[in-house]
C-alpha positions in Angstrom: -13.0 14.8 -41.2 -15.7 12.2 -41.0 -14.4 8.7 -41.7 -16.9 5.9 -42.6 -15.6 2.7 -41.1 -18.8 0.6 -41.1 -19.3 -2.6 -42.9 -18.9 -6.2 -42.0 -16.0 -7.0 -44.3 -17.5 -10.1 -45.7 -15.9 -9.7 -49.1 -12.4 -9.1 -47.6 -12.6 -11.6 -44.8 -12.3 -8.8 -42.2 -13.6 -5.2 -41.9 -11.9 -2.9 -44.3 -11.1 -0.1 -41.9 -8.7 -2.4 -39.9 -6.9 -4.0 -42.8 -3.2 -3.4 -42.9 -2.2 -0.6 -45.2 1.1 -1.1 -47.1 2.5 2.2 -45.7 1.8 1.0 -42.1 -1.2 1.0 -39.8 -4.7 0.3 -40.9 -6.6 1.5 -43.9 -8.7 3.8 -41.8 -5.6 5.0 -40.0 -3.9 5.8 -43.3 -6.7 8.2 -44.2 -6.5 9.8 -40.7 -2.7 10.3 -41.2 -3.3 11.9 -44.7 -5.9 14.3 -43.2 -3.7 15.2 -40.2 -0.7 15.9 -42.5 -2.8 18.6 -44.2 -5.0 19.7 -41.2 -3.1 19.0 -38.0 -5.3 19.2 -34.9 -8.6 19.4 -36.9 -11.5 17.4 -35.6 -12.0 13.9 -36.7 -14.9 11.6 -36.2 -15.3 8.0 -37.1 -18.7 6.8 -38.2 -18.7 3.1 -37.5 -16.1 0.8 -35.9 -13.1 2.0 -33.9 -9.8 2.1 -35.8 -7.4 -0.4 -34.3 -4.5 2.1 -34.5 -6.5 5.2 -33.4 -8.9 4.1 -30.6 -8.6 7.6 -29.3 -10.8 9.1 -32.0 -14.4 9.9 -31.2 -16.9 7.7 -33.0 -20.6 7.4 -33.6 -22.3 4.0 -34.1 -23.2 3.2 -37.7 -26.9 2.0 -37.8 -25.7 -0.6 -40.5 -28.3 0.3 -43.0 -25.9 1.5 -45.7 -23.7 4.6 -46.0 -26.6 7.0 -46.8 -28.5 6.2 -43.6 -25.2 6.3 -41.7 -24.5 9.8 -43.1 -28.0 11.0 -42.2 -27.5 9.6 -38.7 -24.2 11.5 -38.3 -25.7 14.7 -39.7 -28.5 14.6 -37.0 -26.0 14.1 -34.2 -23.7 16.5 -32.3 -20.4 17.3 -33.9 -17.5 19.7 -33.3 -18.0 23.2 -34.8 -16.2 23.2 -38.1 -17.0 24.9 -41.4 -16.4 21.9 -43.7 -16.2 18.1 -43.3 -14.2 15.8 -45.5 -16.4 12.7 -45.9 -14.0 9.8 -46.6 -14.6 6.1 -46.9 -12.1 3.7 -45.4 -11.6 1.9 -48.7 -10.3 5.0 -50.5 -6.8 3.9 -49.5 -4.8 5.5 -52.3 -5.0 9.1 -51.0 -1.7 10.8 -50.4 -1.1 14.1 -48.5 0.0 15.8 -51.7 -3.0 14.7 -53.7 -5.3 15.6 -50.8 -3.8 19.1 -50.7 -4.4 19.5 -54.4 -8.0 18.3 -54.1 -8.7 20.6 -51.1 -7.4 23.6 -53.0 -9.5 22.8 -56.0 -12.6 22.5 -53.9 -11.9 25.8 -52.0 -11.5 27.7 -55.3 -14.7 26.1 -56.8 -16.8 27.0 -53.7 -15.3 29.8 -51.8 -18.6 30.6 -50.1 -18.8 27.0 -48.8 -22.4 26.5 -49.7 -22.2 23.3 -51.8 -21.2 19.7 -51.2 -18.2 19.6 -53.4 -17.5 16.2 -54.8 -15.6 14.6 -57.7 -17.0 13.5 -61.0 -14.6 10.6 -61.7 -14.8 8.5 -64.8 -18.4 9.6 -65.4 -19.5 8.8 -61.8 -20.4 11.2 -59.1 -18.2 10.5 -56.0 -19.8 12.0 -52.8 -17.2 10.2 -50.6 -14.0 12.0 -50.6 -15.9 15.3 -51.1 -16.2 18.3 -48.8 -19.6 18.9 -47.1 -20.2 22.3 -45.4 -21.5 22.1 -41.9 -24.3 24.4 -43.0 -25.8 21.5 -45.0 -25.8 19.0 -42.1 -29.5 19.7 -41.1 -30.6 19.3 -44.7 -28.7 16.1 -45.0 -30.2 14.8 -41.8 -33.7 15.6 -43.1 -33.2 14.1 -46.6 -35.2 10.9 -47.3 -32.5 9.6 -49.8 -31.4 6.0 -49.2 -28.4 6.2 -51.5 -25.3 8.4 -51.5 -26.2 9.7 -54.9 -29.7 10.6 -53.9 -28.4 12.4 -50.8 -25.8 14.3 -53.0 -28.2 15.4 -55.7 -30.9 16.5 -53.1 -28.5 19.1 -51.7 -26.7 22.0 -53.3 -23.6 20.4 -54.8 -20.8 20.8 -57.3 -19.3 18.0 -59.2 -15.7 18.7 -60.2 -14.1 16.6 -62.9 -11.3 14.7 -61.1 -9.0 12.0 -62.3 -6.8 10.0 -60.1 -6.5 6.6 -58.5 -7.5 8.0 -55.1 -11.1 7.8 -56.2 -11.0 4.1 -56.8 -12.4 2.1 -53.9 -10.8 -1.2 -53.0 -13.9 -3.4 -52.8 -12.8 -6.9 -53.6 -10.0 -9.3 -52.7 -8.7 -8.9 -56.3 -8.7 -5.1 -56.1 -6.9 -5.4 -52.7 -4.2 -7.7 -54.2 -3.7 -5.3 -57.2 -3.4 -2.4 -54.8 -1.0 -4.1 -52.5 1.1 -5.6 -55.4 1.3 -2.2 -57.2 2.7 -0.5 -54.1 0.8 2.6 -53.1 2.3 6.1 -53.3 4.2 6.8 -50.1 3.6 10.5 -49.9 
């Protein structure tokens, strides 16, 4: 897993990765718990700030030039030897272990050879974050000149799977945060 935890948090009043998740711990820590429930013991890297409830996780500094540059920086760095990386953003706080298992199974069946960046097409929008990136594409990602996530995604072999679900909705504003917290997230 690669968790993007960069960002200054100016819209939220504090960095998103450290905000308290209604199920406990931080937003970033919630995503780590979801990942660990499905893949116990698998490598995790944090790209950006340390998670307050998981300071033990290895991290790489975010150059603070946007998520595309951060991903290219990560792709050019050393990383544990794994076949696939789940690239998650710390504001995709609605993931549950059950939904993550379903998404992972769908991705595996769509790309059994693990040669594509498998991502969601949600509500007509390509969602590179939350997708699975094969380690074999890291060098191509590092060399890509793209300055947006979409430019990076379409420059590489990729599959866009139609996917509906609230887990794809980022929480980007204080109003979205209030709605998320007042709705009560799934506890799975």
